[in-house]
MARGU-143637 format. One record per residue (C-alpha): residue number from 1; residue in one letter; x, y, z. Coordinates in steps of 0.02 Angstrom, whole numbers. Each point is the difference from the previous one (the first is absolute). Last residue first. Layout:
{NUM,'a',{X,Y,Z}}
...
end
This chain:
{114,'a',{-1004,-326,-67}}
{113,'d',{-153,101,50}}
{112,'p',{48,171,-67}}
{111,'g',{56,-56,-174}}
{110,'l',{152,-106,-34}}
{109,'s',{41,90,-163}}
{108,'a',{21,166,90}}
{107,'l',{118,-80,125}}
{106,'i',{103,-73,-142}}
{105,'s',{11,171,-84}}
{104,'t',{58,83,161}}
{103,'v',{128,-139,22}}
{102,'q',{63,29,-178}}
{101,'k',{17,189,18}}
{100,'k',{84,-10,171}}
{99,'l',{121,-132,-62}}
{98,'e',{38,107,-153}}
{97,'a',{38,151,109}}
{96,'l',{104,-105,119}}
{95,'d',{117,-78,-129}}
{94,'k',{128,125,-65}}
{93,'e',{40,125,137}}
{92,'v',{-46,-100,153}}
{91,'v',{72,-160,-70}}
{90,'s',{159,91,-50}}
{89,'w',{12,75,174}}
{88,'v',{-2,-172,79}}
{87,'i',{123,-68,-128}}
{86,'e',{123,140,33}}
{85,'r',{-26,-20,187}}
{84,'d',{64,-179,-10}}
{83,'i',{-59,-99,150}}
{82,'g',{138,-115,61}}
{81,'f',{-21,33,185}}
{80,'y',{-185,-45,-10}}
{79,'e',{26,-157,-103}}
{78,'h',{-146,-100,68}}
{77,'v',{-142,124,10}}
{76,'l',{45,121,-140}}
{75,'i',{58,-143,-111}}
{74,'h',{-159,-98,29}}
{73,'r',{-107,154,-36}}
{72,'m',{95,27,-163}}
{71,'g',{-42,-179,-48}}
{70,'v',{-184,34,36}}
{69,'i',{3,144,-125}}
{68,'q',{104,-102,-122}}
{67,'r',{-121,-147,6}}
{66,'w',{-151,113,-18}}
{65,'p',{66,83,-159}}
{64,'l',{-166,85,-42}}
{63,'q',{-87,-25,-166}}
{62,'p',{-38,-179,51}}
{61,'h',{-166,50,77}}
{60,'l',{-111,-155,3}}
{59,'h',{148,-104,63}}
{58,'r',{29,121,145}}
{57,'l',{-183,-9,49}}
{56,'t',{1,-190,-12}}
{55,'p',{161,-16,100}}
{54,'s',{-88,91,140}}
{53,'l',{82,158,63}}
{52,'a',{109,-23,155}}
{51,'r',{164,25,-93}}
{50,'c',{-69,161,-74}}
{49,'a',{-37,72,172}}
{48,'e',{171,-53,63}}
{47,'g',{88,75,-150}}
{46,'i',{-91,165,21}}
{45,'l',{39,-1,185}}
{44,'l',{186,-27,-38}}
{43,'l',{-5,147,-120}}
{42,'h',{-76,98,144}}
{41,'s',{141,-46,116}}
{40,'t',{132,44,-130}}
{39,'i',{-79,170,-29}}
{38,'w',{-6,42,184}}
{37,'n',{174,-71,33}}
{36,'q',{78,105,-138}}
{35,'i',{-98,153,57}}
{34,'l',{64,-27,178}}
{33,'e',{178,-23,-63}}
{32,'d',{-4,172,-77}}
{31,'a',{136,57,-120}}
{30,'d',{-25,-121,-144}}
{29,'f',{-189,17,3}}
{28,'a',{11,189,14}}
{27,'a',{117,5,-150}}
{26,'r',{-114,-116,-98}}
{25,'g',{-151,111,12}}
{24,'r',{-116,75,129}}
{23,'a',{-145,-77,-96}}
{22,'a',{65,-169,58}}
{21,'y',{-66,46,172}}
{20,'r',{-185,14,-42}}
{19,'e',{15,-123,-143}}
{18,'i',{49,-138,121}}
{17,'r',{-156,31,103}}
{16,'a',{-109,-1,-155}}
{15,'v',{79,-163,-58}}
{14,'a',{-32,-78,171}}
{13,'e',{-182,52,-7}}
{12,'l',{-18,-70,-176}}
{11,'v',{74,-166,53}}
{10,'d',{-113,-9,153}}
{9,'l',{-148,32,-116}}
{8,'l',{58,-152,-99}}
{7,'r',{3,-99,163}}
{6,'q',{-175,57,44}}
{5,'r',{-67,-50,-171}}
{4,'g',{87,-169,10}}
{3,'d',{-79,-44,167}}
{2,'r',{67,31,174}}
{1,'m',{-39,-133,129}}
end
């Protein structure tokens, strides 16, 4: 069973993978279905990792919008044909850097044995 530390590391790995292709820019995202699917899949993984975090860990770190992150995961899983690329790109552009920063901070606060 994966613990909270491992799940937070999963989030950081997914963010790094998104960043790799998001660096190509919005035009590449709009033009390439593979990039769209790559980014969407990794946003889904972020949501899944956050969904599986303990309620205690989420409660101790209210600076992140856990409910919205998990809600995005639900939309990506259950509304696949209704995914709005504008929203996906907006999350990449406006939210990922802060998510990365906050998760890195949480990991540091947990210490190596958490």
